C-alpha positions, 0 to 999 in steps of 0.5 A, spaced: 583 493 205 580 488 210 577 490 217 583 490 221 588 494 216 582 499 217 582 499 223 589 500 224 590 506 219 584 509 224 588 507 230 595 511 227 591 517 225 589 517 233 595 516 236 599 521 232 593 527 235 595 524 242 602 524 241 603 531 238 605 537 241 600 541 243 598 546 239 598 554 240 590 554 240 590 548 246 595 552 251 591 558 249 584 554 251 588 551 257 589 559 260 581 560 259 579 554 263 584 556 268 580 563 268 574 560 268 575 556 273 576 561 278 570 564 277 566 558 278 563 558 285 566 553 290 560 549 291 559 548 284 566 545 284 565 541 290 559 538 288 563 535 282 569 533 286 564 529 290 561 526 285 567 524 281 570 521 287 564 517 289 564 514 282 572 512 282 570 508 289 564 505 286 567 503 280 574 499 284 569 497 289 562 497 287 558 492 283 554 497 280 557 496 273 558 489 274 552 486 270 554 485 264 558 478 261 564 478 257 561 476 250 564 470 246 564 467 239 563 473 235 569 477 231 572 483 232 568 486 226 561 484 229 563 486 236 565 493 233 558 493 230 555 492 237 559 497 240 557 502 236 550 501 237 551 501 244 554 508 244 549 511 239 544 509 244 548 512 250 548 518 246 542 519 246 540 517 253 546 523 255 543 528 250 536 527 253 538 527 261 543 534 259 536 537 256 532 535 262 537 537 267 539 543 263 532 546 262 532 546 270 536 551 271 542 551 276 541 546 281 538 541 276 545 543 271 548 540 278 545 534 278 547 532 271 554 531 274 553 525 277 548 522 272 552 523 266 558 520 270 554 514 271 552 513 264 559 514 261 561 508 266 555 504 264 557 505 257 565 503 258 563 497 262 558 495 256 564 496 251 568 492 256 564 486 256 562 486 248 570 486 247 570 480 251 574 482 258 571 481 265 570 487 269 570 483 275 577 484 274 579 490 278 585 490 273 579 491 268 576 497 272 583 501 272 584 500 265 576 502 264 579 509 269 584 510 264 580 511 258 576 515 262 582 519 264 585 519 256 579 521 254 578 527 258 584 530 260 589 536 258 594 534 251 600 533 256 596 528 261 592 525 255 599 523 253 602 520 259 596 516 260 596 513 253 603 511 255 601 508 261 596 504 257 601 501 252 602 494 252 597 494 258 596 486 258 603 485 260 603 490 265 596 489 268 599 482 271 605 486 275 599 492 279 599 492 285 594 489 289 592 495 292 587 499 288 587 505 293 594 506 289 590 510 283 591 517 283 583 519 283 585 526 285 588 527 278 583 523 275 578 529 277 581 534 277 583 533 269 576 531 268 573 537 272 577 542 268 575 538 261 568 539 262 567 546 265 568 550 259 563 545 255 558 544 261 558 551 264 553 554 259 548 549 261 547 553 267 545 559 263 537 560 263 534 559 256 540 556 253 541 551 258 537 545 255 540 546 248 547 546 250 546 541 256 543 536 250 549 537 246 555 537 250 553 530 253 551 528 246 559 530 244 562 528 251 559 520 250 561 520 243 569 521 245 569 517 250 565 512 246 571 513 240 576 513 245 574 506 249 574 502 242 581 506 240 584 503 246 581 496 246 583 496 239 591 498 242 590 491 247 588 487 240 593 489 236 598 488 242 604 484 240 604 482 248 597 481 249 597 475 255 591 472 258 591 474 265 586 469 269 582 464 268 575 468 269 577 473 264 580 469 258 576 471 252 575 469 245 577 476 242 584 475 244 584 468 242 581 471 235 589 473 234 592 466 234 587 463 229 
């Protein structure tokens, strides 16, 4: 079995999990989540909302995460070997950060949200670069935000995002130039609801450090896997096209060789 055949089978299972109907457990979890959200102080919700809003603006308009240049002259297998190592490193960084802020109590745990967001977004920009994509192109940044949304949304919303991401290279050149049209409100609400259940216990005394470390590790792991699957989906798309001269990458050219 070739490497491409192997990852195609992994993609098939991943796609099945995304598109299958929500289970009874998933529906119950959503109800529990909404109930828990009603007990969380408004200042916590507000802090998360502000952090996410600023992150989205930073990704769309800023240059904080645009330090990595597209990687060239590597096979898909070699790219993904590098990416897996990067994900491992980011998981360790996130776990350490979560443990420190979790040990600091409630106020320090509030600081964890923007810190963790920064770690996650930096990882996504690095992953995009290793796959050969130029994140200076705002359409690539939008794709990164879709990856983030796909990883941290409800079952139903994840399905909707996945469908939007299909055949991305063919759709991207038709995207409007006004990036204000991105629905950041739904984005932040879905992310906030997703992580609240996982991160709430981080604010508890005595167990906060352990919970923070494990939660951050798992959240980054999930995001890394989602990113790999998303870029694999683009790689195998029959309609894959080069968006611009600047974003041309040998990653896409490998398919034609």
